[in-house]
C-alpha positions in Angstrom: 17.2 -13.5 5.1 13.7 -14.5 4.0 11.7 -13.2 7.0 8.6 -11.5 5.9 6.7 -9.1 8.3 3.3 -8.0 7.2 1.0 -5.2 8.4 -1.9 -3.1 7.3 -4.8 -5.6 7.4 -8.1 -4.7 9.0 -11.8 -4.3 8.5 -13.3 -1.7 6.1 -16.6 -1.1 4.4 -17.1 -1.7 0.7 -15.6 1.1 -1.4 -12.9 1.8 1.2 -9.1 1.4 0.9 -6.3 -0.4 2.7 -2.5 -0.5 2.2 -0.7 -3.7 3.1 3.0 -3.7 3.8 5.6 -6.5 3.8 9.0 -5.7 5.3 11.8 -8.0 4.3 15.6 -8.1 4.0 17.7 -6.7 1.2 18.8 -10.2 0.2 15.2 -11.4 -0.1 14.1 -8.2 -1.9 16.9 -8.6 -4.5 16.9 -12.3 -5.1 13.2 -13.4 -5.0 10.1 -12.7 -6.9 7.9 -10.7 -4.5 4.1 -11.1 -4.5 0.8 -10.9 -2.7 -1.6 -13.9 -2.5 -4.9 -14.3 -0.8 -7.1 -17.2 0.4 -10.8 -16.9 1.5 -12.5 -19.7 3.5 -13.5 -22.6 1.2 -11.5 -21.2 -1.7 -8.2 -22.0 -3.2 -5.3 -19.6 -2.7 -4.9 -17.2 -5.6 -2.2 -15.0 -6.8 -3.2 -11.3 -6.5 -0.1 -9.5 -7.8 3.6 -10.0 -8.3 6.5 -7.7 -9.0 9.8 -8.7 -10.7 12.6 -6.9 -8.9 14.9 -7.1 -11.8 12.9 -4.7 -13.9 9.9 -3.7 -11.8 7.4 -5.3 -14.1 4.1 -6.3 -12.4 1.4 -8.8 -12.9 -2.2 -8.7 -11.6 -5.1 -11.0 -11.3 -8.0 -9.9 -13.5 -10.2 -9.5 -10.5 -8.1 -6.7 -9.0 -6.8 -4.9 -12.1 -7.5 -1.2 -11.9 -8.2 -1.4 -8.1 -5.0 -2.8 -6.6 -1.4 -1.6 -7.1 1.7 -3.5 -6.1 4.8 -1.5 -5.4 8.1 -1.6 -3.6 10.4 0.8 -1.7 13.9 -0.2 -2.5 15.4 1.9 0.4 13.2 0.3 3.0 13.1 -3.2 1.4 9.3 -3.1 1.7 6.6 -4.4 -0.5 3.2 -2.7 -0.6 -0.3 -3.5 -1.9 -2.5 -0.5 -2.3 -6.1 -1.8 -2.3 -8.8 0.6 -3.5 -12.5 0.3 -4.1 -12.6 -2.8 -2.0 -15.4 -5.3 -2.4 -16.8 -7.9 -0.1 -15.4 -10.6 -2.3 -11.9 -9.2 -1.5 -12.3 -10.5 2.0 -9.5 -13.0 2.6 -6.3 -13.7 4.4 -3.6 -11.9 2.4 0.0 -13.3 2.3 3.2 -11.8 1.3 5.6 -14.2 -0.5 9.1 -14.4 -1.7 9.2 -16.9 -4.5 12.1 -18.5 -6.3 10.6 -17.7 -9.7 8.0 -15.3 -10.9 7.0 -17.4 -13.9 7.1 -21.0 -13.0 3.9 -21.0 -11.1 5.3 -23.3 -8.4 4.8 -20.8 -5.6 7.9 -22.3 -3.9 9.6 -19.9 -1.6 9.0 -18.1 1.7 5.7 -17.0 3.0 4.6 -14.4 5.6 2.2 -15.1 8.4 -0.8 -13.5 6.7 -2.9 -10.5 7.5 -6.7 -10.6 7.5 -8.7 -8.2 5.3 -12.4 -8.0 5.8 -14.7 -5.9 3.6 -18.3 -5.5 4.8 -21.3 -4.4 2.8 
């Protein structure tokens, strides 16, 4: 019920775009806080964006506001992250997560396998 299948990662040049997808189950989609996280080598994992399925409200890290958009397709039970105007500092392993709570900050829940995003200069 909490299986997360990611796709869409790859290598792009600075200024380019990518769209990440995270396919999950209807149960997971309805009962968890869905979000995208990333971790670069030598850095702590950070929250990129989350979406509250109850009302569709979203939250973004300051570093990606105006460039990234989190969205969901209810019919397909799929989470997306549209990434525009990519920068080299966006290079990281990106993870889809189904968290128990959007607001506790515990990051407890289920995590995908990760998909690599590499942005070159």
